[in-house]
C-alpha positions as a printed NumPy array, in Angstrom:
array([[101.504,  83.085,  94.07 ],
       [100.899,  86.349,  95.921],
       [102.548,  86.971,  99.281],
       [100.426,  87.794, 102.355],
       [ 99.852,  91.524, 102.693],
       [100.847,  92.805, 106.148],
       [ 99.593,  96.26 , 107.154],
       [100.603,  98.106, 110.318],
       [ 98.037, 100.744, 111.303],
       [ 99.917, 103.123, 113.557],
       [ 99.855, 106.417, 115.388],
       [103.049, 107.811, 116.947],
       [101.122, 108.591, 120.125],
       [100.889, 104.932, 121.099],
       [103.827, 103.509, 123.052],
       [102.72 , 100.051, 121.973],
       [102.924, 101.154, 118.341],
       [106.546, 102.173, 118.977],
       [107.305,  98.797, 120.559],
       [105.644,  97.005, 117.644],
       [107.643,  99.107, 115.19 ],
       [110.845,  97.834, 116.786],
       [109.78 ,  94.174, 116.598],
       [108.133,  94.102, 113.152],
       [111.394,  94.064, 111.129],
       [112.325,  90.724, 112.674],
       [108.922,  89.271, 111.816],
       [109.157,  90.597, 108.266],
       [112.62 ,  89.082, 107.825],
       [111.671,  85.69 , 109.245],
       [108.5  ,  85.507, 107.168],
       [109.884,  87.026, 103.978],
       [107.254,  89.763, 103.692],
       [107.211,  93.541, 103.586],
       [105.338,  95.655, 106.139],
       [102.989,  98.312, 104.768],
       [102.936, 101.139, 107.334],
       [ 99.586, 102.97 , 107.29 ],
       [ 99.442, 106.274, 109.227],
       [ 96.111, 106.751, 111.016],
       [ 94.895, 109.365, 113.465],
       [ 94.199, 107.6  , 116.735],
       [ 91.929, 110.323, 118.074],
       [ 89.811, 110.108, 114.94 ],
       [ 89.707, 106.317, 115.13 ],
       [ 88.593, 106.51 , 118.774],
       [ 85.739, 108.819, 117.774],
       [ 84.615, 106.581, 114.913],
       [ 84.653, 103.484, 117.142],
       [ 83.314, 105.251, 120.254],
       [ 86.479, 104.055, 121.977],
       [ 88.536, 105.639, 124.766],
       [ 92.238, 105.672, 125.539],
       [ 93.527, 103.037, 128.004],
       [ 94.243, 105.811, 130.52 ],
       [ 90.548, 106.726, 130.474],
       [ 89.128, 103.214, 130.237],
       [ 91.298, 101.874, 133.075],
       [ 90.807, 104.847, 135.39 ],
       [ 89.591, 103.69 , 138.765],
       [ 90.216,  99.983, 138.059],
       [ 92.342,  98.357, 140.736],
       [ 95.406,  96.357, 139.619],
       [ 94.817,  96.523, 135.845],
       [ 97.027,  99.582, 135.148],
       [ 99.777,  98.013, 137.238],
       [ 99.459,  94.763, 135.296],
       [ 99.609,  96.597, 131.97 ],
       [102.809,  98.304, 133.137],
       [104.227,  94.905, 134.095],
       [103.427,  93.479, 130.665],
       [105.104,  96.464, 129.028],
       [108.274,  95.878, 131.073],
       [108.223,  92.204, 130.15 ],
       [107.902,  93.051, 126.455],
       [110.762,  95.567, 126.638],
       [113.003,  93.036, 128.35 ],
       [112.04 ,  90.143, 126.06 ],
       [112.932,  92.091, 122.931],
       [115.886,  94.077, 124.293],
       [114.232,  97.48 , 123.834],
       [116.024,  99.285, 126.631],
       [115.986, 102.577, 124.697],
       [112.241, 102.866, 125.423],
       [111.249, 105.675, 127.791],
       [107.776, 106.787, 128.794],
       [107.122, 110.201, 127.296],
       [106.702, 112.711, 130.166],
       [104.302, 114.772, 128.034],
       [101.979, 111.85 , 127.279],
       [ 99.364, 112.113, 125.863],
       [100.757, 114.129, 122.952],
       [ 98.544, 115.563, 120.203],
       [ 99.856, 113.707, 117.147],
       [ 97.905, 115.464, 114.389],
       [100.911, 117.307, 112.933],
       [103.355, 114.409, 113.093],
       [100.822, 111.982, 111.597],
       [100.2  , 114.389, 108.723],
       [103.97 , 114.572, 108.51 ],
       [104.113, 110.799, 108.003],
       [101.849, 111.092, 104.97 ],
       [103.983, 113.983, 103.713],
       [107.177, 111.987, 104.267],
       [105.951, 109.225, 101.981],
       [105.303, 111.782,  99.252],
       [108.795, 113.198,  99.754],
       [110.34 , 109.697,  99.688],
       [111.741, 109.848, 103.239],
       [109.05 , 107.787, 104.966],
       [111.205, 105.187, 106.721],
       [113.674, 107.772, 108.01 ],
       [110.818, 109.977, 109.204],
       [109.063, 107.154, 111.03 ],
       [112.271, 106.098, 112.782],
       [113.051, 109.697, 113.753],
       [109.6  , 110.495, 115.14 ],
       [109.195, 107.233, 117.047],
       [112.63 , 107.864, 118.566],
       [111.733, 111.438, 119.486],
       [108.511, 110.282, 121.139],
       [109.537, 107.11 , 122.946],
       [113.297, 107.276, 123.368],
       [114.01 , 110.997, 123.732],
       [110.715, 111.908, 125.425],
       [110.121, 115.068, 123.382],
       [106.913, 117.103, 123.272],
       [106.151, 116.333, 119.658],
       [103.077, 118.528, 119.338],
       [105.046, 121.79 , 119.371],
       [106.226, 122.938, 115.92 ],
       [109.655, 124.053, 117.098],
       [110.259, 120.716, 118.837],
       [109.118, 118.783, 115.76 ],
       [111.356, 120.876, 113.532],
       [114.39 , 120.397, 115.763],
       [113.861, 116.619, 116.   ],
       [113.532, 116.239, 112.235],
       [116.554, 118.432, 111.562],
       [118.592, 116.462, 114.089],
       [117.71 , 113.303, 112.165],
       [119.014, 114.831, 108.939],
       [115.584, 115.473, 107.442],
       [114.34 , 118.616, 105.702],
       [112.017, 119.823, 108.444],
       [110.763, 122.843, 106.524],
       [109.773, 120.792, 103.476],
       [108.067, 118.12 , 105.57 ],
       [106.146, 120.581, 107.715],
       [105.048, 122.552, 104.669],
       [103.887, 119.415, 102.842],
       [102.001, 118.324, 105.981],
       [ 99.697, 121.327, 105.491],
       [ 98.759, 120.311, 101.952],
       [ 94.993, 119.627, 101.75 ],
       [ 95.645, 116.373,  99.896],
       [ 97.881, 115.158, 102.731],
       [ 95.239, 116.036, 105.322],
       [ 92.593, 114.236, 103.273],
       [ 94.755, 111.129, 102.905],
       [ 95.241, 110.823, 106.663],
       [ 91.487, 111.127, 107.211],
       [ 90.845, 108.541, 104.494],
       [ 93.359, 106.14 , 106.052],
       [ 91.623, 106.517, 109.402],
       [ 88.16 , 105.955, 107.94 ],
       [ 89.345, 102.897, 106.018],
       [ 91.   , 101.471, 109.134],
       [ 87.688, 101.764, 110.983],
       [ 85.843, 100.089, 108.111],
       [ 88.397,  97.256, 108.237],
       [ 87.494,  96.703, 111.886],
       [ 90.204,  98.699, 113.676],
       [ 89.397, 100.593, 116.876],
       [ 92.871, 101.51 , 118.131],
       [ 96.612, 101.354, 117.491],
       [ 98.678,  99.307, 117.017],
       [ 96.498,  97.235, 114.691],
       [ 97.69 ,  94.753, 112.099],
       [ 96.028,  93.313, 109.022],
       [ 97.311,  90.113, 107.466],
       [ 95.206,  90.108, 104.352],
       [ 91.743,  90.609, 105.844],
       [ 92.639,  89.177, 109.26 ],
       [ 92.727,  91.894, 111.947],
       [ 94.888,  91.765, 115.076],
       [ 95.127,  94.403, 117.801],
       [ 97.915,  95.102, 120.247],
       [101.593,  94.273, 120.558],
       [100.736,  91.065, 122.38 ],
       [ 99.231,  89.722, 119.139],
       [102.475,  89.943, 117.162],
       [103.107,  86.228, 117.584],
       [ 99.644,  85.565, 116.136],
       [100.425,  87.963, 113.29 ],
       [103.568,  86.001, 112.469],
       [101.732,  82.678, 112.605],
       [ 98.982,  84.002, 110.317],
       [101.518,  85.215, 107.76 ],
       [103.102,  81.77 , 107.67 ],
       [ 99.686,  80.094, 107.492],
       [ 98.695,  82.222, 104.509],
       [102.033,  81.521, 102.825],
       [101.494,  77.776, 103.249],
       [ 97.927,  78.049, 101.968],
       [ 99.148,  80.022,  98.981],
       [101.793,  77.449,  98.129],
       [ 99.164,  74.699,  98.101],
       [ 96.585,  76.636,  96.089]])
């Protein structure tokens, strides 16, 4: 019997991806599954889907931005994520740090890299599109910044990030955070409960099959 395959399509530039990252380990533990983190480039995904960022799409709409901020506060409080801080430099160009995520997997430091960069973005509020800031954040986390930043420039790494983004679009994604439980797509941190229920449903179905 194969376990449900849970993919997390993420870009460090999304605060909701950070919040999902903090909650996913609990879901994985409760459900007995692993989470496959898939780095995608949100700007590229927006272009493919003809989508816009929430800041653009909600501009000029009364009450909706305020409600979204309220929901974010509720989520933070519900899950005890008091370390979260809005990044003062938002939006940040994430091209280099997303390439770095692909490089980190090749250098076998992926989990440490993801934790460090999410923390730098959404806990420390750093401007993570400046090379010297990226380097300092990685070094502070005990990572080899020079090796990671060099590998991030490898053409194969760049191609892999583009391929991930294209595949995410073909799987139905239009933004981040997105989740795939098998072929079932879910979007947004508010769908994490549905993600958990779908994992358990697929596990039950698999045990009967």
